[in-house]
N, C-alpha and C positions, 0 to 999 in steps of 0.2 A: 903605481903605487903613491905618487905624490898627491893624486886627487881621488882617493879612495880605492885605488887599484881592485882589492878582492871584497870590496864592500858589496852586500846584497842590495839591489834596488827594487824598491816597492812602489808601485803606482798609487798615488794618494786617493784615486779614486775608488780602490778597492778597499780601503780602510774605513771603518765605521768608528769614528771617535766619540760621537755623542748619539746615544740610542734615544728614541722617541721618549722613553720614560725619563732619561737623564736630563733631557731638553726640558720637559714640563718641570722637573724639580729646579732646574736652574732658572727658570722664568718665576717661579714661586719664590726662590731665594732672592733673586733681583727685585721684585716686588717688595719683600718684605725689608730688604735693605734700603729701599727707598723710603718706605714708612719710618724706619729706624732714624735715618738721616734727617727726616722731618722734625724730630724732637731732640735727637742726639747725634750730632753729626761726628763727634769723636769716635763713639763707639762704633758707627758706621765705617769710619775710617780704618779703625783697628781691624775689624773683620775682612775689609777689602785687601788691607796689606798682609794679613796673616793667611787668609784662606786663598785669596787668588794670587798675590805677591809672592807668598812663601816666605816672608820676613820673620826673622826671629823676634822675640819678646824685646831683646836689646836693641836691635835695628829700629823696631817701631817706636821705642822709647826714645832713641835719639831723634828720628824724624820729627817726632811729635813734641820734643823737648819737655819730656814727662819722665817719671821714676819708672822703671820696669814693673815694680809692684803695681803702679796704678795701671799699667797696660794689662797686667794679669787679671786684676779686679775687674776692668772695664770689659775684657775679653770674655770672662765668666758671665757676667751679666748680659752681655750683648747675644752671647751663644745661648743662654737658658731663655732670652726673650725671644730669639728667632726660632728656637725649638717650638716654643708655646705658639708662635705666630704661624709657623708652618704646618702645625698638626691639622690634620684634615678636620674640617668643622663637622660636627654631627647634627642634623636637623631634627 
């Protein structure tokens, strides 16, 4: 009981955490975040902290020493930019 007693054990090899489609999506997101950081590092950091770190607006504001309203404004702008940037290009 002390070390998980009745817990069900699952071999990690049997789990598919990231599908090939999701993997490609993450690569595109990483590339877009790198481009965003090239001209607006703060927005890039906000996206990373919120999306990957799971931080709240208030926590991000505290880390970056900015107002929560500024975090929300920057988050909205970064999210819109990333959506546009990640949209498949039609040739």
